[in-house]
Structure formats: structure tokens, C-alpha cells
C-alpha positions in Angstrom: 18.8 8.2 -21.1 15.1 7.5 -20.4 14.0 3.9 -21.1 10.5 2.6 -21.6 9.8 -0.5 -19.5 6.1 -1.1 -20.1 4.0 -0.7 -23.2 0.4 -1.4 -22.3 0.3 -4.6 -24.2 -2.3 -6.3 -22.0 -5.0 -3.6 -22.4 -6.7 -1.9 -25.3 -4.9 1.1 -26.9 -7.8 3.3 -25.7 -7.5 2.2 -22.1 -3.7 2.6 -22.1 -4.0 6.1 -23.6 -6.5 7.1 -20.9 -3.9 6.5 -18.2 -0.9 8.8 -17.7 2.5 7.2 -18.1 4.6 6.5 -15.1 8.1 8.0 -14.6 10.3 6.2 -12.0 13.1 8.1 -10.2 15.3 5.9 -8.0 17.1 6.7 -4.8 20.7 6.5 -3.6 22.4 3.1 -3.8 20.0 2.0 -6.5 19.2 2.1 -10.2 16.1 2.0 -12.4 16.2 -1.7 -13.0 15.4 -2.3 -9.3 11.8 -1.3 -10.0 11.1 -4.1 -12.5 8.8 -5.8 -10.0 6.8 -2.6 -9.7 6.6 -2.4 -13.5 5.2 -5.9 -13.6 2.2 -4.7 -11.6 1.6 -1.7 -13.9 0.4 -3.6 -16.9 -1.5 -1.6 -19.4 0.5 1.6 -19.4 3.9 3.1 -20.4 6.4 3.0 -17.6 9.7 5.0 -18.0 12.8 5.4 -16.0 16.5 6.1 -16.1 19.6 5.7 -14.0 20.5 9.0 -12.3 24.0 10.5 -12.7 26.5 8.5 -10.7 24.5 5.2 -10.7 24.1 2.2 -12.9 24.5 2.9 -16.6 24.9 6.7 -15.8 27.8 6.1 -13.4 30.3 7.9 -15.8 28.1 11.0 -15.7 28.6 11.4 -11.9 31.2 13.5 -10.2 31.9 16.3 -7.8 30.0 18.9 -10.0 26.8 16.9 -9.8 24.5 18.2 -7.1 20.8 18.1 -6.3 20.0 20.8 -8.8 21.6 18.8 -11.6 19.4 15.8 -10.7 16.3 18.0 -10.7 17.3 19.5 -14.1 17.7 16.0 -15.6 14.2 15.0 -14.5 12.7 18.2 -15.7 14.4 17.6 -19.1 13.0 14.1 -19.2 9.5 15.3 -18.3 9.6 18.0 -21.0 10.1 15.3 -23.6 6.9 13.4 -22.8 3.7 13.8 -24.7 1.6 13.6 -21.5 2.3 14.5 -17.8 3.2 11.3 -15.9 2.6 10.0 -12.4 6.1 10.2 -10.9 7.1 7.4 -8.6 10.1 8.6 -6.6 12.0 6.6 -4.0 14.1 8.2 -1.2 16.4 10.8 -2.8 14.5 10.3 -6.0 11.3 11.3 -4.3 12.9 14.6 -3.2 14.1 15.1 -6.8 10.5 14.4 -8.1 8.9 16.9 -5.7 11.4 19.7 -6.5 10.9 19.1 -10.3 7.1 19.2 -9.9 7.2 22.4 -7.9 9.3 24.0 -10.6 6.9 23.0 -13.4 3.6 21.4 -12.0 2.0 21.3 -15.4 4.5 18.5 -16.4 3.4 16.1 -13.6 0.0 14.4 -13.1 0.8 13.2 -9.6 3.5 11.9 -7.3 4.1 8.8 -5.2 6.9 9.8 -2.9 8.4 7.0 -0.9 10.2 8.2 2.2 11.7 11.4 0.8 14.6 12.7 2.9 13.3 16.2 3.5 16.2 17.2 5.7 15.0 20.8 6.1 11.8 19.8 7.9 12.1 20.1 11.7 11.3 16.4 12.3 14.5 15.3 10.4 17.2 14.5 13.0 20.3 16.7 13.2 22.4 13.6 13.1 20.7 11.1 10.7 21.8 7.5 11.7 22.4 6.4 8.1 24.5 9.5 7.4 26.5 8.8 10.5 27.0 5.2 9.4 28.3 6.3 6.0 30.4 9.1 7.5 32.1 6.8 10.0 32.6 3.9 7.5 34.1 6.3 4.9 36.5 7.7 7.5 37.7 4.2 8.4 37.9 2.6 4.9 36.9 5.0 2.2 34.0 4.8 -0.3 34.0 1.0 -0.6 33.6 0.6 3.2 30.8 3.2 3.1 28.9 1.1 0.6 29.4 -2.1 2.6 28.2 -0.4 5.8 25.0 1.1 4.3 24.0 -2.1 2.5 24.4 -4.0 5.7 22.3 -1.4 7.4 19.6 -1.5 4.7 19.5 -5.2 3.9 20.8 -7.0 7.0 21.8 -10.6 6.4 20.5 -10.3 2.8 23.5 -8.1 2.0 26.0 -10.9 2.4 25.4 -12.5 -0.9 25.3 -9.2 -2.7 28.5 -8.0 -1.2 30.2 -11.4 -1.8 29.4 -11.1 -5.6 30.3 -7.4 -5.9 33.5 -6.1 -7.3 35.5 -3.8 -5.0 35.7 -1.1 -7.8 31.9 -1.1 -8.1 31.4 -0.8 -4.4 33.9 2.1 -4.3 32.1 3.9 -7.2 28.8 3.5 -5.5 30.2 4.7 -2.3 31.6 7.8 -3.9 28.2 8.7 -5.4 26.5 7.9 -2.1 28.9 10.2 -0.1 28.4 12.9 -2.7 24.6 12.9 -2.3 24.7 12.6 1.5 27.1 15.5 1.9 25.6 17.8 -0.7 24.7 20.9 1.3 22.2 22.0 -1.2 19.9 19.2 -0.2 19.5 20.9 3.2 17.9 23.9 1.5 14.1 24.0 0.9 13.4 23.0 -2.7 9.6 23.3 -2.6 7.0 24.8 -0.3 4.8 22.0 1.2 2.0 24.4 2.1 1.5 25.5 -1.5 2.6 22.3 -3.3 0.1 22.0 -6.2 0.5 18.4 -7.3 -1.6 15.4 -5.9 0.9 13.4 -3.8 0.8 10.2 -1.9 3.7 10.2 0.6 4.5 6.6 1.6 6.6 4.9 4.2 7.2 1.3 5.3 5.8 0.3 8.7 9.2 -1.2 9.5 11.3 1.7 8.3 13.4 4.0 10.5 11.2 6.0 12.9 12.3 9.4 11.5 11.6 8.3 7.9 8.0 7.4 8.9 7.5 10.6 10.9 8.8 12.9 8.2 6.7 11.2 5.5 3.6 11.5 7.6 4.2 15.1 8.6 5.0 16.1 5.0 1.7 14.5 3.8 -0.2 16.5 6.4 1.3 19.8 5.2 0.6 19.2 1.5 -2.7 20.6 0.2 -3.3 17.6 -2.0 -1.4 15.1 0.0 -2.1 11.8 1.7 0.1 9.5 3.8 0.2 5.8 3.1 1.8 3.2 5.3 3.1 0.1 3.5 2.6 -2.7 6.0 5.6 -4.9 6.6 7.9 -2.9 4.4 11.3 -1.3 5.2 13.0 1.4 3.2 13.3 -0.6 0.0 9.5 -1.1 -0.5 9.9 -1.3 -4.3 11.8 -4.5 -3.9 9.8 -6.2 -1.1 6.3 -4.7 -1.8 6.0 -3.9 -5.5 2.3 -4.6 -5.7 1.5 -2.1 -3.0 3.6 0.6 -4.7 1.8 0.0 -8.0 -1.5 0.3 -6.2 -0.5 3.8 -4.9 0.2 4.8 -8.5 -3.2 3.6 -9.5 -4.7 5.6 -6.6 -3.4 8.8 -8.2 -5.2 7.7 -11.4 -8.5 7.3 -9.5 -8.2 10.7 -7.8 -7.6 12.3 -11.2 -10.6 10.6 -12.7 -12.8 11.7 -9.9 -11.7 15.3 -10.2 -12.5 15.3 -13.9 -16.0 13.9 -13.5 
């Protein structure tokens, strides 16, 4: 279910109406609420988001029959219910979902900010992704719960200790099951859009401290897109929406400025 997180209360109604809404699509091991800090920097506009199937409040909707196409369909359904095309802010797996949905129906999307999309079918993505190897090995040793513990430690370092200490084993296991499902879904390896003809203005972003292949794929993808630009988020790792929310909000506003210039 799509939720509205911002209402434009700090600007005039006319100014809010002139700006497209923002739709947030989160990545794996995440949920919509994790973007609250980004929303705080997007005052003056409607910001919407939802928990993808298998995560957060939508955990019961996950399962073995939920693949990449289902996530794309869910986003397309949400976009079709909006009065105006939004800027879609997608993170990681959610960025890939956003780009596939926009390619299927570009009239529904005003622009995209894609943060480190895992475009596994581009030649610069490694055959044996280190994070996928971490999850695969941990799952083989201790099942889904251990997979969650391993990837959170990889992503958050020492900051993961408090989170893991507070988490319930059943929740860790459920997240691990969803994570393994998304990482092992073979349909994600098939091209879901053509970068060379992608019609939507897109900023592809990566943290300066993220994994080398995430940075390279983001930069290479931006170079392929007709209306693309690469943006490095200085000092950020993969979870830039948590550590650098102001910078992500600025990239959304950059899409606005580009749209305004094109309509002058």
C-alpha cells in the first residue's frame, strides 16, 4: 500500500503543485521508513512510498512466486494511480525496479534518481558479486537468519551490532529469506531496459566509499543513458539514504531543475 510521507505544508499550494511528487522504492534489506531523513529534506512536495513485497509491512506478501517482474508490476500499478508523473527515487534493487517500470511506461515517470542499481547484465558487473557470495556462504552455513547477519555486518560494519542485538531471530530469518529470493532470482540477470534508448531523465548515483563495482556500474550506466548523468555522493557507502539524505534530496531537485529548463 502506497503511503504519503510529505504534504508540501511549508510552501504555497501553487509552488507544491508545480513540483512533481516523489515516489521512493527501497532496496533489499530495507523498507520505506528508512527514507524518512530524505523526506525531511523534500519539504514542499508530496513524497510517497511503500514496502515492497517481502519487506516491512509487506512481508506477508512475499514468497517463492514473487520475482522481479512482480515488483515492477507493483510499481507500475502505484504509478498509474497518481495524478501526475513523479520523480522516482530508487535505491539498489529498488533502482532497478524503477528503471524497468519507467522503460515500460515512460509517460508515468518525470525522472529517476537511481542509487547504485545492481544491473547484473552489464559487462562491468562481476561474475561472482562479493555480497552475493557472502549471502550464499552464510545461508549454506546457518540458513536465512545467518545470511541476514552476514550481510548487515558487511553493509554496516560495527554499527550492525546494536541492530542485530535488538532484532528477533524470526525477523532476521524472514528478511534473510526475502534477501536470498531476490539475490538468486534468475530473471534479474536478464535485461529489463535498453540503456541506449532509455527515454527518462536519470541521475545515477553512487557513494564514493561504496564497493568498486557498484561505483563503476553506476558510472558506466549513466554514460550509456541518452538523458543520464552520474553523481558521486562524497563520503557515502551503499546506504546513502541513511547517511547522506540531504545529498539525495538535492539530486531529486536536480531532476526538477532539468525539467524546468526543458520547458522554458
